[in-house]
C-alpha positions as CSV (number, residue, x, y, z in Angstrom):
1,X,-1.1,-15.2,-1.5
2,X,-1.0,-18.2,0.7
3,X,-3.5,-21.0,0.4
4,X,-4.3,-20.8,4.1
5,X,-6.7,-17.9,3.7
6,X,-10.1,-18.2,1.9
7,X,-10.1,-17.2,-1.7
8,X,-11.8,-18.5,-4.9
9,X,-9.0,-21.1,-5.4
10,X,-9.1,-22.4,-1.8
11,X,-12.6,-23.0,-0.4
12,X,-11.8,-25.7,2.2
13,X,-11.2,-25.4,5.9
14,X,-12.8,-23.4,8.7
15,X,-12.4,-19.7,9.1
16,X,-14.1,-17.3,11.5
17,X,-15.0,-14.0,9.8
18,X,-14.4,-12.2,13.1
19,X,-10.9,-13.6,13.2
20,X,-10.2,-12.6,9.6
21,X,-11.6,-9.1,10.3
22,X,-9.4,-8.8,13.4
23,X,-6.3,-10.0,11.6
24,X,-6.9,-7.7,8.6
25,X,-8.1,-4.5,10.4
26,X,-6.9,-4.6,14.0
27,X,-3.7,-6.7,14.0
28,X,-2.5,-6.1,10.4
29,X,-1.6,-9.7,9.9
30,X,-3.9,-10.8,7.1
31,X,-1.8,-10.9,3.9
32,X,-2.6,-8.0,1.6
33,X,-2.4,-8.1,-2.1
34,X,1.3,-7.8,-1.6
35,X,3.8,-4.9,-1.3
36,X,4.3,-3.0,-4.6
37,X,7.1,-5.3,-5.5
38,X,9.9,-2.8,-5.8
39,X,13.6,-3.6,-6.0
40,X,16.4,-1.2,-5.1
41,X,20.0,-0.7,-6.1
42,X,21.6,1.9,-3.8
43,X,25.0,3.6,-3.8
44,X,28.2,2.1,-5.0
45,X,31.9,2.6,-5.0
46,X,32.2,4.5,-8.2
47,X,32.3,8.3,-7.8
48,X,31.3,7.7,-4.8
49,X,27.7,7.1,-5.5
50,X,24.7,7.8,-3.3
51,X,21.8,7.5,-5.7
52,X,19.1,4.9,-5.0
53,X,17.6,3.4,-8.2
54,X,14.3,1.4,-8.3
55,X,12.5,-1.0,-10.5
56,X,9.1,-2.7,-10.3
57,X,10.2,-6.4,-10.2
58,X,7.2,-7.8,-12.1
59,X,7.6,-5.4,-15.0
60,X,10.8,-5.4,-17.1
61,X,12.2,-2.0,-17.9
62,X,14.8,0.6,-16.9
63,X,15.3,1.8,-13.4
64,X,14.3,5.2,-12.1
65,X,15.6,7.5,-9.5
66,X,14.2,7.0,-6.0
67,X,16.3,9.3,-3.8
68,X,19.7,9.4,-2.2
69,X,21.6,7.5,0.6
70,X,23.0,9.5,3.5
71,X,26.5,8.3,2.6
72,X,27.8,6.3,-0.4
73,X,27.6,2.8,1.3
74,X,29.2,0.8,-1.5
75,X,28.7,-2.7,-0.1
76,X,27.0,-5.3,-2.2
77,X,24.5,-6.6,0.5
78,X,20.9,-7.5,0.0
79,X,17.6,-8.7,1.5
80,X,17.1,-6.5,4.5
81,X,13.8,-4.9,5.4
82,X,10.1,-5.5,5.1
83,X,7.2,-4.0,3.1
84,X,7.4,-0.7,5.0
85,X,11.1,-0.2,5.6
86,X,14.1,-1.3,3.4
87,X,17.5,-1.2,5.1
88,X,21.0,-0.6,3.8
89,X,24.0,-1.4,6.1
90,X,27.7,-0.6,6.5
91,X,29.7,0.5,3.5
92,X,33.1,0.8,2.0
93,X,35.5,1.7,3.4
94,X,34.4,0.2,6.7
95,X,31.3,2.2,7.7
96,X,29.0,1.3,10.6
97,X,26.0,3.2,9.2
98,X,22.5,1.7,9.1
99,X,20.1,3.7,6.9
100,X,16.6,3.1,5.6
101,X,14.0,4.2,3.2
102,X,10.2,3.9,3.1
103,X,9.6,1.9,-0.1
104,X,6.1,3.3,-0.7
105,X,7.3,6.8,-1.3
106,X,10.3,8.2,-3.1
107,X,12.8,10.2,-1.0
108,X,16.2,10.1,0.6
109,X,17.4,7.6,3.2
110,X,17.2,8.3,6.9
111,X,19.4,7.2,9.8
112,X,18.4,3.9,11.5
113,X,21.4,3.4,13.9
114,X,24.8,1.8,13.8
115,X,26.2,-1.7,13.3
116,X,28.1,-3.2,16.3
117,X,31.3,-2.9,14.2
118,X,32.2,-1.1,11.0
119,X,32.3,-3.4,7.9
120,X,31.1,-4.0,4.4
121,X,30.3,-6.9,2.0
122,X,28.1,-8.5,4.6
123,X,26.0,-11.7,4.4
124,X,22.6,-12.4,6.0
125,X,19.2,-11.1,5.4
126,X,15.9,-10.5,7.2
127,X,12.4,-11.6,7.8
128,X,9.5,-9.2,8.7
129,X,10.9,-8.2,12.1
130,X,14.6,-9.1,12.4
131,X,17.6,-8.3,10.1
132,X,20.7,-10.4,10.7
133,X,24.1,-9.1,9.4
134,X,26.5,-12.0,8.9
135,X,30.3,-11.6,8.7
136,X,31.9,-8.9,6.5
137,X,35.1,-7.1,5.9
138,X,36.4,-4.3,8.1
139,X,38.8,-4.0,6.2
140,X,40.2,-7.4,7.1
141,X,38.1,-10.5,7.2
142,X,35.7,-10.9,10.2
143,X,33.3,-13.3,11.8
144,X,30.8,-10.8,13.5
145,X,27.1,-11.6,13.4
146,X,24.7,-8.9,14.7
147,X,21.0,-8.0,14.3
148,X,18.4,-5.3,14.3
149,X,14.7,-5.2,15.0
150,X,13.3,-3.7,11.8
151,X,10.3,-1.9,13.3
152,X,12.4,-0.2,16.0
153,X,15.2,2.3,15.1
154,X,18.4,1.7,17.0
155,X,21.8,0.1,16.9
156,X,22.6,-3.5,16.0
157,X,23.1,-6.0,18.8
158,X,25.5,-9.0,19.0
159,X,24.0,-12.2,17.7
160,X,27.0,-14.6,17.7
161,X,29.9,-15.6,15.5
162,X,30.4,-17.1,12.0
163,X,32.3,-20.4,12.0
164,X,35.3,-18.7,10.3
165,X,36.5,-15.2,9.6
166,X,35.7,-14.3,5.9
167,X,35.5,-11.3,3.7
168,X,33.8,-10.5,0.4
169,X,30.7,-12.6,1.4
170,X,27.2,-12.5,0.2
171,X,23.9,-13.2,1.9
172,X,20.5,-14.9,1.4
173,X,17.5,-15.6,3.6
174,X,14.1,-17.1,4.0
175,X,11.6,-16.2,6.8
176,X,13.4,-18.5,9.2
177,X,17.1,-18.6,8.3
178,X,19.9,-16.1,7.3
179,X,22.9,-17.3,5.3
180,X,26.4,-16.2,4.6
181,X,27.5,-17.4,1.1
182,X,30.9,-17.7,-0.4
183,X,33.7,-15.2,0.4
184,X,37.4,-15.0,0.7
185,X,39.3,-16.3,3.7
186,X,42.7,-15.1,2.7
187,X,44.5,-12.0,1.5
188,X,42.9,-10.8,-1.8
189,X,43.0,-12.1,-4.5
190,X,43.6,-15.6,-3.1
191,X,41.4,-17.7,-0.9
192,X,37.9,-17.8,-2.3
193,X,35.7,-20.4,-0.5
194,X,32.6,-22.4,-1.4
195,X,31.1,-22.4,2.0
196,X,27.4,-21.7,2.8
197,X,26.6,-21.3,6.5
198,X,23.5,-20.3,8.4
199,X,21.7,-19.2,11.6
200,X,18.1,-19.4,12.7
201,X,16.9,-15.8,12.8
202,X,14.5,-16.2,15.7
203,X,17.3,-17.2,18.1
204,X,20.8,-15.9,18.8
205,X,24.0,-18.0,18.5
206,X,26.9,-19.0,16.3
207,X,26.6,-20.0,12.7
208,X,26.6,-23.6,11.5
209,X,27.8,-25.2,8.3
210,X,25.1,-25.6,5.7
211,X,26.8,-26.9,2.5
212,X,28.9,-25.7,-0.4
213,X,28.5,-23.6,-3.6
214,X,29.0,-25.1,-7.0
215,X,32.5,-23.5,-7.0
216,X,34.6,-21.4,-4.6
217,X,33.4,-17.8,-5.1
218,X,34.3,-14.5,-3.6
219,X,33.2,-10.9,-4.4
220,X,29.7,-11.4,-3.3
221,X,27.6,-13.8,-5.4
222,X,24.5,-12.0,-4.4
223,X,21.2,-13.6,-3.4
224,X,17.5,-13.7,-4.0
225,X,14.9,-16.6,-3.9
226,X,11.5,-18.0,-3.2
227,X,10.4,-19.2,0.3
228,X,12.1,-22.6,-0.4
229,X,14.8,-21.9,-2.9
230,X,17.8,-19.7,-2.6
231,X,19.7,-18.3,-5.6
232,X,23.2,-16.7,-5.6
233,X,24.7,-15.5,-8.9
234,X,28.0,-14.2,-10.2
235,X,31.1,-13.5,-8.2
236,X,34.8,-14.1,-8.8
237,X,37.7,-16.5,-8.1
238,X,40.5,-14.4,-9.4
239,X,41.2,-14.0,-12.3
240,X,37.9,-15.7,-13.3
241,X,34.5,-13.9,-13.2
242,X,31.4,-16.1,-13.0
243,X,28.1,-16.3,-14.7
244,X,26.9,-19.2,-12.5
245,X,23.7,-19.0,-10.6
246,X,23.8,-21.3,-7.6
247,X,20.6,-22.9,-6.3
248,X,20.0,-24.5,-2.8
249,X,17.0,-25.5,-0.7
250,X,16.8,-23.3,2.4
251,X,15.3,-26.0,4.6
252,X,17.7,-28.9,3.9
253,X,21.4,-28.8,4.7
254,X,23.3,-29.6,1.5
255,X,25.2,-28.3,-1.4
256,X,24.1,-25.9,-4.1
257,X,23.4,-27.0,-7.7
258,X,23.7,-25.1,-11.0
259,X,20.5,-23.2,-11.9
260,X,21.7,-21.4,-15.0
261,X,23.8,-18.4,-16.0
262,X,23.7,-14.6,-15.8
263,X,23.9,-12.8,-19.2
264,X,27.4,-11.5,-18.3
265,X,30.2,-12.8,-16.0
266,X,30.3,-10.2,-13.3
267,X,30.6,-9.5,-9.5
268,X,29.6,-7.0,-6.9
269,X,26.1,-6.3,-8.2
270,X,22.7,-5.7,-6.6
271,X,20.3,-8.6,-6.2
272,X,16.6,-8.6,-5.2
273,X,13.4,-10.4,-5.9
274,X,9.7,-10.9,-5.0
275,X,9.8,-14.7,-4.5
276,X,8.7,-15.4,-8.1
277,X,11.3,-13.4,-10.0
278,X,15.0,-12.8,-9.2
279,X,16.9,-9.8,-10.5
280,X,20.6,-8.9,-10.6
281,X,21.6,-5.3,-11.5
282,X,24.9,-3.5,-12.2
283,X,28.2,-4.8,-11.0
284,X,31.7,-5.2,-12.5
285,X,32.7,-7.3,-15.6
286,X,36.3,-8.1,-16.4
287,X,36.5,-5.0,-18.6
288,X,34.1,-2.4,-17.1
289,X,31.4,-1.4,-14.6
290,X,28.0,-2.0,-16.1
291,X,24.3,-1.0,-15.8
292,X,22.9,-4.3,-17.0
293,X,19.8,-5.7,-15.3
294,X,19.0,-9.5,-15.7
295,X,16.1,-11.6,-14.4
296,X,15.1,-15.2,-13.9
297,X,11.9,-17.0,-13.0
298,X,12.8,-18.6,-9.7
299,X,10.6,-21.7,-10.1
300,X,12.3,-22.7,-13.4
301,X,16.0,-23.4,-13.8
302,X,17.5,-21.6,-16.8
303,X,19.6,-18.7,-17.9
304,X,18.9,-15.0,-17.1
305,X,17.1,-12.8,-19.5
306,X,17.5,-9.0,-20.2
307,X,15.3,-6.9,-17.9
308,X,16.5,-3.4,-18.8
309,X,19.2,-1.0,-17.6
310,X,20.0,0.9,-14.4
311,X,19.7,4.7,-14.8
312,X,23.4,4.8,-14.0
313,X,26.4,2.4,-13.9
314,X,26.8,0.9,-10.4
315,X,29.9,-0.8,-8.9
316,X,29.1,-2.7,-5.6
317,X,25.6,-1.3,-4.9
318,X,23.6,-2.3,-1.9
319,X,20.2,-3.8,-2.7
320,X,16.8,-4.5,-1.2
321,X,13.2,-5.3,-1.8
322,X,9.9,-4.7,-0.2
323,X,8.7,-8.2,-1.1
324,X,11.8,-10.4,-0.8
325,X,11.9,-14.1,0.1
326,X,12.3,-13.4,3.8
327,X,8.8,-11.9,4.0
328,X,6.5,-14.8,4.0
329,X,3.0,-13.7,2.8
330,X,4.4,-10.1,3.3
331,X,2.9,-10.2,6.8
332,X,3.0,-12.8,9.6
333,X,-0.1,-15.0,9.6
334,X,-2.2,-15.7,12.7
335,X,-2.1,-19.4,13.5
336,X,-5.8,-20.0,13.7
337,X,-6.0,-19.4,10.0
338,X,-3.4,-21.9,8.8
339,X,-3.1,-24.8,11.3
340,X,-3.4,-28.5,10.0
341,X,-6.9,-28.6,11.4
342,X,-8.1,-25.3,9.9
343,X,-8.8,-24.1,13.5
344,X,-6.9,-22.4,16.3
345,X,-3.7,-24.3,17.0
346,X,-2.9,-24.1,20.8
347,X,0.2,-25.8,22.0
348,X,1.6,-27.0,25.4
349,X,0.5,-29.6,27.9
350,X,-3.3,-29.6,28.3
351,X,-3.7,-27.4,25.2
352,X,-2.0,-29.0,22.2
353,X,-4.0,-31.7,20.5
354,X,-1.9,-32.6,17.3
355,X,-0.3,-36.0,17.2
356,X,2.2,-36.9,14.5
357,X,3.4,-40.5,13.6
358,X,6.3,-40.9,11.2
359,X,8.4,-43.6,9.5
360,X,8.0,-47.3,9.9
361,X,8.7,-50.7,8.4
362,X,8.2,-52.5,6.0
363,X,9.3,-50.2,3.1
364,X,11.4,-47.6,4.9
365,X,8.2,-45.5,5.2
366,X,8.8,-41.7,5.0
367,X,5.1,-40.8,5.7
368,X,4.3,-38.3,8.5
369,X,0.7,-38.9,9.7
370,X,-1.5,-36.5,11.6
371,X,-4.3,-37.1,14.1
372,X,-6.3,-34.8,16.4
373,X,-5.8,-36.7,19.7
374,X,-9.1,-35.6,21.5
375,X,-11.3,-36.9,18.6
376,X,-11.4,-40.3,16.9
377,X,-10.9,-41.3,13.3
378,X,-8.3,-42.2,10.8
379,X,-4.9,-40.5,10.4
380,X,-4.3,-38.2,7.5
381,X,-1.2,-37.4,5.6
382,X,0.9,-34.5,6.9
383,X,4.1,-34.7,4.8
384,X,7.3,-36.8,4.5
385,X,10.5,-37.3,6.3
386,X,13.7,-36.3,4.5
387,X,14.8,-40.0,4.5
388,X,12.3,-42.9,4.8
389,X,13.3,-45.1,7.8
390,X,12.2,-47.1,10.8
391,X,13.2,-47.5,14.4
392,X,13.7,-43.7,14.8
393,X,12.1,-41.8,17.7
394,X,10.5,-38.4,18.2
395,X,10.6,-35.4,20.5
396,X,8.7,-32.1,20.5
397,X,8.6,-28.7,22.3
398,X,5.0,-27.9,21.3
399,X,6.0,-25.9,18.2
400,X,8.4,-28.2,16.5
401,X,8.5,-32.0,16.1
402,X,11.9,-33.8,15.6
403,X,12.7,-37.4,14.6
404,X,16.2,-38.6,15.2
405,X,18.2,-41.6,13.9
406,X,16.7,-44.8,12.6
407,X,17.5,-47.3,9.9
408,X,17.2,-47.1,6.1
409,X,19.5,-49.2,4.1
410,X,21.9,-48.4,6.9
411,X,21.7,-46.9,10.4
412,X,21.6,-43.1,10.2
413,X,22.2,-40.1,12.5
414,X,19.8,-37.7,10.7
415,X,17.5,-35.5,12.7
416,X,14.4,-34.1,10.8
417,X,11.9,-31.5,11.9
418,X,8.5,-30.1,11.0
419,X,6.4,-27.3,12.4
420,X,3.1,-28.4,13.8
421,X,1.3,-25.3,12.5
422,X,1.8,-26.1,8.8
423,X,1.5,-29.4,6.9
424,X,4.5,-30.2,4.7
425,X,7.7,-32.2,4.4
426,X,10.4,-32.4,7.1
427,X,13.6,-30.3,6.9
428,X,17.0,-31.3,8.1
429,X,17.7,-30.2,11.7
430,X,21.2,-31.6,12.2
431,X,22.7,-34.9,13.4
432,X,22.9,-37.1,16.5
433,X,26.4,-37.7,18.0
434,X,26.5,-41.0,16.2
435,X,24.4,-43.3,14.0
436,X,21.9,-45.4,15.9
437,X,18.4,-46.8,16.1
438,X,16.1,-48.8,18.5
439,X,16.3,-46.1,21.2
440,X,14.0,-44.1,23.4
441,X,13.3,-40.3,23.2
442,X,11.6,-37.8,25.5
443,X,11.4,-34.0,25.8
444,X,10.2,-31.0,27.6
445,X,9.5,-27.5,26.2
446,X,13.2,-26.9,25.8
447,X,15.2,-30.1,25.3
448,X,14.8,-33.2,23.2
449,X,16.7,-36.3,24.5
450,X,17.5,-39.6,22.8
451,X,18.9,-42.5,24.9
452,X,20.4,-46.0,24.3
453,X,19.9,-48.0,21.1
454,X,22.2,-49.7,18.7
455,X,24.9,-48.8,16.2
456,X,26.7,-51.1,13.7
457,X,29.1,-52.1,16.5
458,X,26.4,-53.1,19.0
459,X,24.5,-51.7,21.9
460,X,25.2,-48.2,23.1
461,X,24.6,-46.3,26.4
462,X,24.8,-42.8,24.9
463,X,22.2,-40.2,25.7
464,X,22.1,-37.2,23.3
465,X,20.2,-33.9,23.6
466,X,19.3,-30.9,21.4
467,X,17.8,-27.5,22.1
468,X,14.6,-28.0,20.0
469,X,14.2,-24.3,19.1
470,X,17.8,-24.1,17.6
471,X,18.7,-26.1,14.5
472,X,22.0,-27.9,15.0
473,X,23.7,-31.1,16.0
474,X,23.1,-33.1,19.2
475,X,25.4,-32.9,22.2
476,X,26.4,-35.6,24.7
477,X,24.0,-35.7,27.8
478,X,25.3,-38.7,29.7
479,X,24.8,-42.5,29.7
480,X,22.1,-45.0,30.4
481,X,23.2,-47.1,33.4
482,X,21.4,-50.1,31.9
483,X,22.6,-50.3,28.3
484,X,19.4,-51.0,26.4
485,X,18.3,-51.7,22.8
486,X,14.6,-51.4,22.1
487,X,14.0,-49.1,25.1
488,X,11.0,-46.8,25.2
489,X,10.8,-43.4,26.8
490,X,8.4,-40.7,28.0
491,X,8.5,-38.0,30.7
492,X,7.2,-35.0,32.5
493,X,8.4,-31.4,32.4
494,X,11.2,-32.4,34.8
495,X,12.0,-36.1,34.3
496,X,12.6,-38.4,31.3
497,X,12.0,-42.1,31.9
498,X,13.5,-45.0,29.9
499,X,11.9,-48.4,30.2
500,X,12.7,-52.0,29.2
501,X,14.8,-53.1,26.2
502,X,17.4,-55.8,25.8
503,X,20.9,-55.8,27.4
504,X,21.4,-58.3,25.7
505,X,18.4,-60.3,27.0
506,X,15.1,-58.6,27.7
507,X,15.1,-56.5,30.9
508,X,12.4,-54.9,33.2
509,X,14.5,-51.9,34.2
510,X,13.1,-48.4,34.4
511,X,15.6,-45.6,34.7
512,X,15.3,-41.8,34.7
513,X,17.1,-38.5,34.1
514,X,16.4,-34.9,35.0
515,X,16.0,-33.4,31.5
516,X,17.4,-29.9,32.5
517,X,20.6,-31.4,33.9
518,X,23.0,-33.5,31.9
519,X,24.2,-36.7,33.5
520,X,23.6,-40.5,33.7
521,X,20.3,-42.2,34.4
522,X,19.3,-43.3,37.9
523,X,17.3,-46.5,38.8
524,X,13.5,-45.8,39.0
525,X,12.0,-49.3,39.4
526,X,10.8,-52.3,37.3
527,X,8.2,-53.1,34.7
528,X,5.6,-55.8,35.3
529,X,7.8,-58.2,33.2
530,X,10.8,-58.1,31.0
531,X,9.8,-56.2,27.8
532,X,11.1,-54.5,24.7
533,X,9.7,-52.3,21.9
534,X,6.8,-50.8,23.9
535,X,5.0,-47.6,23.1
536,X,5.2,-44.9,25.8
537,X,3.2,-41.7,26.5
538,X,2.5,-39.5,29.5
539,X,0.5,-36.8,31.3
540,X,2.3,-34.4,33.6
541,X,1.9,-37.1,36.4
542,X,1.7,-40.5,34.8
543,X,3.9,-42.4,32.4
544,X,2.2,-45.2,30.5
545,X,3.8,-48.1,28.6
546,X,1.7,-50.2,26.2
547,X,2.3,-53.4,24.3
548,X,5.8,-54.6,23.6
549,X,7.5,-58.0,23.2
550,X,7.8,-60.3,26.2
551,X,8.6,-63.5,24.2
552,X,5.6,-62.7,21.9
553,X,3.6,-59.5,21.3
554,X,1.7,-58.4,24.5
555,X,-1.4,-56.3,25.0
556,X,-0.5,-55.2,28.6
557,X,-0.6,-51.5,29.5
558,X,1.2,-50.4,32.7
559,X,1.9,-47.1,34.3
560,X,4.1,-45.3,36.8
561,X,3.9,-42.0,38.7
562,X,6.8,-40.0,37.2
563,X,7.6,-37.8,40.1
564,X,8.2,-40.7,42.4
565,X,10.2,-43.9,42.0
566,X,8.8,-47.5,42.2
567,X,7.6,-50.4,40.1
568,X,5.0,-50.2,37.3
569,X,1.3,-51.0,38.0
570,X,-1.2,-52.7,35.7
571,X,-3.3,-50.2,33.8
572,X,-5.4,-52.4,31.4
573,X,-5.0,-53.9,27.9
574,X,-4.6,-52.7,24.3
575,X,-7.3,-53.8,21.8
576,X,-4.7,-56.0,20.0
577,X,-1.5,-57.5,21.4
578,X,1.5,-56.1,19.5
579,X,5.0,-54.7,19.7
580,X,7.0,-52.0,17.9
581,X,4.3,-49.4,18.1
582,X,4.3,-45.6,18.4
583,X,2.6,-43.6,21.2
584,X,1.9,-40.0,22.2
585,X,-0.6,-38.0,24.2
586,X,-2.3,-34.7,24.8
587,X,-1.9,-34.9,28.7
588,X,-5.4,-36.3,29.0
589,X,-5.6,-39.0,26.4
590,X,-2.8,-41.4,25.3
591,X,-2.8,-43.0,21.8
592,X,-1.0,-46.1,20.6
593,X,-0.6,-46.6,16.8
594,X,0.8,-49.3,14.5
595,X,3.0,-52.1,15.5
596,X,2.9,-55.7,14.4
597,X,2.6,-54.3,10.9
598,X,-0.9,-53.2,11.8
599,X,-2.6,-49.8,11.2
600,X,-4.7,-49.9,14.4
601,X,-4.8,-46.8,16.7
602,X,-6.0,-47.3,20.3
603,X,-6.7,-44.7,22.9
604,X,-6.8,-44.5,26.7
605,X,-7.7,-41.8,29.3
606,X,-4.4,-41.6,31.2
607,X,-5.9,-40.6,34.6
608,X,-8.3,-43.6,34.6
609,X,-7.1,-47.2,34.4
610,X,-8.9,-49.5,32.0
611,X,-8.7,-51.1,28.6
612,X,-7.9,-49.2,25.4
613,X,-10.6,-48.3,22.9
614,X,-10.4,-48.3,19.1
615,X,-9.5,-44.8,17.8
616,X,-9.1,-45.4,14.1
617,X,-6.4,-46.4,11.6
618,X,-3.0,-45.1,10.5
619,X,-2.6,-44.2,6.8
620,X,-0.1,-47.1,6.5
621,X,0.2,-50.4,8.4
622,X,3.7,-50.3,9.8
623,X,6.0,-51.2,12.7
624,X,7.7,-48.5,14.7
625,X,5.8,-45.4,13.5
626,X,7.3,-43.2,16.2
627,X,5.1,-40.4,17.5
628,X,5.1,-37.1,19.4
629,X,2.6,-34.3,19.9
630,X,2.3,-30.6,20.7
631,X,0.5,-31.3,24.0
632,X,2.3,-34.2,25.7
633,X,3.0,-34.4,29.4
634,X,6.5,-33.1,29.1
635,X,5.4,-29.7,27.9
636,X,4.8,-26.6,30.0
């Protein structure tokens, strides 16, 4: 059970009983006591085999007969389905069959539809609604990725392509990402690889590189896990069979580490779990096919322990679970019951009200701080960046906040992200096109853009962009015409505006881009004075720049009308003169935080000129705590 719903161990926050009743009774989205927690090992290449065996994951013991597959389906795939439908795909040799069972009642599998191409030994996994089938063998290596919508019977649809053609792969997943793990990129028995790659299940597109296994491994080192940790165990790099269980963090690009060992070196087995316990069943040892079942406790690294035996020996079975790691809380949760505020979490311009500040100096701060923009008061802790740093900058599409680049012990190209709806630490998103800091950033509901800044060689004019909904590296957008360091940026749904900076002396230049169209900036007008290191925020109409350095820290606030061009106009004054501050807005109210190694937060009403008013304090007193929100003026 998640801690976002009221229970005896979690008595904080605000819940409406009517909302809980609606989610539980009408919408079916309140988390139940959990699915029964069954794991399944189905079919196999020996005989051929069509029997489906089942165990209760929380209770050690031997498996029992559940029913039969339509066809043998020896495959060694895992993690597809939800609490009401468990899915088995493909099969050896080279079948395109998709079949399913209802895990709550014993019986035979039924036809679901067909894969987009016949294949077996397929990576990927599923969340509650979508199953992604990643790569596979048909009979040669392949790079196909396709997907199904689990509640709706039908054929798989094209999703994209894996980064390389591979066979004998395994899968893993969490509620957001599907993985292809290991495999063989050459004629058997040579060519095992250590590659882990991934896709975001909510989108479509090609795979991206995630990291590497402990060792190159083919023959399906099958996967299970918790919501945060993926485990893939066993496999082969001919002539060696492995006992190794690899462990990796789903949310952070990087390599796997050793978790422990299976009880036997083997390959081509079933794997399933319930987010707390991982189980491997059957498979092939160097000397025989086996019916061994091992288990581990996912939260604690260590070796596997005997669970029991399959009711028959299985070589290359498919596997699944009604409570696997892709099924967060077993059912999707309604946002009003788990937002950072404990209330409904609207998003978009004029609706979103969550402001996030992150990073800063001194101390290479990694703190992410949260405020509710329309109220006043002190910031509270939200989580941490993957790397503590300063002089980063932030973008948002209303659902997701990203911080790119910055400086730690060196200048970095890291892009981190968090989801506004749930407090927690940032995860790795990808990388900028190069390392840099001291730049400006703006966004609309689709794209995030970073422009200008500095790398170890000096000032840069580069503008990068990402599609915020899709994890991956940034691409080139164009160039700043005025090459500026210490530039600030804000924007509307259409335009991004970059203001001030040094080039190499301070400038008063304002320049703009059309966010939807890659290209270089165009001159907009001038600031009231040469200025660098300002804070910037916006409504859909006005862009506002506050503070900065004009030879000393300044308290001046100035504004522009984003849809037109022209020079900035005086707006009022901050409560304290300072530079290197962060700023964001909810379309109505703009806030300015930190700067000058202070923790002060000021606010203004964007539509009405005048001086800023005290809002409260940041958690930490820092320079450059860069900010964004889920309701800023660039959002739809």
